C-alpha positions in Angstrom: -10.1 -24.6 2.1 -13.1 -26.0 4.0 -12.9 -28.8 6.4 -15.6 -30.8 7.6 -16.2 -32.1 11.0 -18.1 -35.1 12.4 -18.5 -35.6 16.0 -17.5 -31.7 16.6 -19.3 -31.7 20.0 -17.5 -34.5 21.4 -14.2 -33.5 23.6 -11.9 -33.1 20.8 -14.0 -31.9 18.7 -13.5 -27.9 19.4 -10.1 -28.3 19.9 -9.4 -29.3 15.9 -12.1 -27.1 14.9 -9.7 -24.1 16.9 -6.9 -25.6 15.5 -8.0 -25.6 11.7 -9.6 -21.5 11.9 -6.4 -20.5 13.6 -5.1 -21.9 10.4 -7.0 -20.2 8.0 -9.4 -22.5 6.9 -13.2 -22.6 6.8 -14.7 -25.5 9.7 -18.2 -26.7 9.5 -19.2 -29.2 12.2 -21.3 -32.3 12.7 -23.6 -34.5 15.4 -26.2 -35.4 16.8 -26.3 -32.0 19.3 -24.8 -28.7 18.4 -22.0 -26.7 19.8 -22.7 -22.9 18.8 -19.5 -22.4 18.6 -18.9 -22.6 14.4 -21.1 -23.2 11.4 -23.1 -26.2 12.2 -25.2 -29.1 10.6 -27.2 -31.6 12.4 -26.1 -35.1 11.3 -26.1 -39.0 12.8 -23.7 -40.4 11.4 -25.5 -43.8 11.5 -28.2 -42.0 8.9 -27.1 -42.4 5.8 -29.0 -40.2 4.5 -28.0 -37.2 6.5 -24.2 -37.7 6.1 -25.0 -37.8 2.3 -26.7 -34.8 2.6 -24.2 -32.9 4.7 -21.1 -33.8 2.8 -23.1 -33.2 -0.9 -24.2 -29.3 1.2 -21.0 -28.3 2.6 -18.6 -29.9 -0.2 -15.3 -30.1 1.9 -12.2 -30.0 1.0 -11.5 -32.2 3.9 -13.4 -34.8 6.4 -12.5 -35.5 9.6 -14.3 -38.4 11.8 -14.4 -38.2 15.1 -17.9 -39.2 15.9 -16.8 -42.6 17.6 -17.3 -44.9 20.9 -14.4 -43.7 22.1 -13.8 -45.3 25.5 -12.2 -49.1 26.1 -14.5 -49.4 28.8 -18.0 -48.4 27.1 -17.1 -51.2 24.4 -17.2 -53.6 26.9 -20.7 -52.5 28.0 -21.7 -52.0 24.2 -20.5 -54.0 21.8 -23.2 -53.4 19.2 -23.1 -50.4 19.1 -19.4 -49.6 19.1 -19.0 -51.6 15.8 -22.3 -49.8 14.1 -21.0 -46.2 15.4 -17.3 -46.6 14.5 -17.3 -49.2 11.5 -21.1 -48.1 9.7 -20.3 -44.6 10.4 -17.0 -44.3 8.6 -18.5 -46.8 6.1 -21.4 -44.0 5.3 -18.6 -41.1 5.4 -16.8 -43.5 2.8 -19.9 -44.2 0.1 -20.7 -40.4 0.9 -17.4 -38.5 0.1 -16.9 -41.2 -2.9 -19.8 -39.8 -5.0 -18.5 -36.5 -5.0 -17.2 -34.7 -8.3 -13.9 -33.5 -6.1 -13.5 -36.2 -3.5 -12.1 -34.8 -0.6 -9.3 -35.6 1.7 -10.5 -37.6 4.9 -8.6 -38.4 8.3 -10.0 -41.4 10.1 -8.8 -41.3 13.9 -8.0 -45.0 15.1 -6.1 -45.8 18.0 -3.0 -47.3 20.1 -5.7 -50.3 21.0 -5.6 -52.0 17.5 -2.1 -52.6 18.5 -0.8 -56.0 20.3 0.0 -55.6 23.6 3.5 -55.0 24.4 6.1 -54.4 27.4 7.9 -52.1 24.8 7.4 -48.4 23.0 4.9 -49.7 20.3 5.9 -48.2 16.3 4.2 -48.1 13.6 5.4 -51.8 12.9 3.8 -53.6 15.3 1.5 -56.2 14.7 -2.6 -55.1 14.9 -4.3 -57.4 17.3 -6.5 -55.6 19.3 -7.8 -57.3 22.6 -11.3 -55.2 23.1 -14.4 -54.0 21.1 -13.1 -50.8 20.8 -9.7 -51.4 19.4 -11.3 -54.2 17.0 -13.6 -51.4 15.6 -10.6 -49.1 14.4 -8.7 -51.8 13.0 -12.0 -52.6 10.8 -12.3 -49.0 10.1 -8.8 -48.9 9.1 -8.8 -51.5 6.8 -12.0 -50.0 5.1 -10.0 -47.3 4.4 -7.5 -49.2 3.0 -10.4 -50.7 0.6 -11.9 -47.6 -0.5 -8.1 -46.0 -1.0 -7.6 -48.5 -3.7 -10.6 -49.4 -5.6 -12.2 -45.6 -5.6 -8.8 -43.7 -6.0 -9.4 -41.9 -2.4 -7.0 -39.6 -0.8 -8.0 -41.7 3.3 -5.7 -40.8 5.7 -5.1 -42.6 9.3 -3.9 -41.9 12.0 -3.2 -44.1 15.8 -3.5 -41.6 18.7 -2.3 -43.0 22.0 -4.1 -41.5 25.2 -5.4 -38.0 25.4 -6.3 -35.4 27.5 -7.6 -31.8 28.5 -9.8 -29.8 29.6 -13.9 -31.2 28.6 -13.0 -34.4 28.3 -15.6 -36.7 29.8 -15.3 -37.5 33.5 -16.2 -41.5 32.4 -12.3 -40.9 31.4 -9.4 -41.6 33.5 -7.9 -38.5 34.2 -10.7 -36.6 34.1 -12.2 -39.0 37.0 -8.9 -38.1 39.8 -9.2 -34.4 38.7 -12.8 -34.3 39.2 -13.1 -36.1 42.7 -9.9 -34.1 43.5 -10.9 -30.7 43.0 -14.7 -31.5 44.9 -13.1 -33.0 47.8 -10.9 -29.8 48.0 -14.0 -27.4 47.3 -15.9 -29.3 50.3 -13.0 -28.4 53.2 -12.8 -31.7 54.2 -11.5 -35.0 54.1 -12.7 -37.3 51.6 -12.2 -40.9 49.9 -11.1 -40.9 46.0 -12.2 -44.6 44.2 -10.0 -45.6 41.4 -9.2 -48.7 39.4 -5.9 -50.5 38.2 -3.1 -48.4 39.6 -0.8 -50.3 38.1 -1.3 -49.5 34.1 1.3 -47.6 32.7 0.1 -45.1 30.0 1.7 -42.5 27.4 -1.1 -39.6 27.7 -0.4 -36.1 25.2 -2.2 -33.1 26.0 -5.5 -33.2 23.0 -3.7 -30.0 21.7 -0.7 -31.4 20.5 -2.7 -34.4 18.9 -5.7 -32.3 17.1 -2.1 -30.1 15.8 -1.0 -34.1 14.3 -4.2 -34.5 12.9 -4.0 -30.9 10.9 -0.5 -31.7 9.4 -1.2 -35.4 8.8 -4.3 -34.0 6.3 -1.5 -31.0 5.2 0.8 -33.5 3.6 0.0 -35.6 0.1 1.2 -39.2 1.9 -2.5 -40.7 2.4 -0.9 -44.3 2.8 1.4 -43.7 5.8 -0.4 -44.3 9.2 1.3 -42.6 12.1 1.3 -43.1 15.5 0.5 -40.0 17.5 1.7 -39.8 21.4 4.0 -38.0 23.9 6.7 -41.2 23.6 6.2 -41.3 27.6 4.7 -43.4 29.8 3.7 -43.0 33.7 1.9 -44.9 35.7 -1.8 -44.2 36.5 -0.2 -44.6 40.4 2.4 -41.7 40.0 -0.2 -39.5 38.2 -2.6 -39.4 41.1 -0.2 -38.7 43.6 0.9 -35.7 41.3 -2.8 -34.7 40.9 -3.2 -35.4 45.3 -1.2 -32.2 45.4 -3.6 -30.1 44.3 -5.9 -30.8 47.4 -4.7 -29.2 51.1 -7.3 -31.8 52.2 -6.7 -35.4 53.5 -8.0 -37.7 50.9 -7.9 -41.8 51.5 -7.8 -43.8 47.9 -9.9 -46.3 47.8 -9.6 -49.5 44.8 -12.9 -49.8 43.3 -13.7 -53.3 41.7 -15.9 -52.0 39.5 -13.3 -49.6 37.5 -11.2 -52.7 36.6 -11.8 -53.7 32.9 -11.9 -56.7 31.5 -8.7 -57.2 29.8 -6.5 -54.5 30.4 -3.2 -54.3 28.7 0.0 -53.3 31.7 1.9 -50.9 29.6 0.8 -48.8 26.5 3.7 -46.4 25.0 4.3 -44.7 22.1 7.2 -44.6 19.8 6.5 -41.3 17.7 9.9 -41.3 16.0 8.1 -41.6 12.3 5.5 -38.6 12.9 8.6 -36.5 14.1 10.9 -37.2 11.6 7.9 -37.2 8.7 6.2 -34.4 9.5 8.2 -31.8 12.0 5.5 -32.8 14.5 6.9 -32.5 18.4 5.3 -32.2 21.5 4.6 -28.7 23.1 2.6 -29.8 26.2 3.3 -32.9 28.5 0.2 -34.4 30.2 0.8 -32.7 33.9 0.1 -29.3 31.7 -3.1 -30.5 31.2 -3.9 -32.2 34.4 -3.3 -28.6 36.2 -5.7 -27.3 33.6 -8.8 -29.6 34.4 -7.9 -29.7 38.6 -8.1 -25.3 37.6 -11.6 -26.1 35.7 -13.4 -28.4 38.0 -12.7 -26.3 41.0 -13.5 -22.9 39.0 
């Protein structure tokens, strides 16, 4: 079985490639820049011709689309690009795949940001009502997946992961930013200042290894119509997480609020109700966010 991963050079890509390879799949990756770890074909997801060429030449059994503008904060700065990459890019994959004689399974990665804000754990029946460009683009992607599934009889899977992290994630995201700043102060051997945004927000963070295992299990299932939430099922405040990370340094660290790190709209709590995927597919988290934090701090210090 051959898996084609769009956006393989990003944060999640190498973890997903390893997950599939460890379970006996042949993996081909594609992106605008090469990783060097697996067979690779260059393609820009916004170039319909190059997307079609890659899919036609690889003839994959499964396609996973990780190519995306994946930061809520970044999506506010470049809303047009966010919609282009996340929606037009997905359409380019759908159009290329539907013309194959043997249509592959396709997995589109959505987000918890699609849901309406809630102060309770969110399950798959919660209303979709995104309040930022990123979440809106993922809602649109999912709707196109439904239409192509019905119109062209394609096996298109959708998943809504909650926040996930681990070594290799860009420090433009909150937890790697915390870990990197604390690691640099520790390495300096001197007191320092860490700049943070909204620490009262509560978020459900998973280890990326748990997330990619869920992606594989979802694609291996026969049911392409069920949309699964994937998350740890626990929400931690960023303040509590920061206090945990600060313990990795022996230096005195002052915490400074930076208004530039606040989002225009920030949901107070996002927590995953993962009961459906646990019940139907037998998936369970094997790691915690604190495992990921320890690994990230160690990586930055090294």
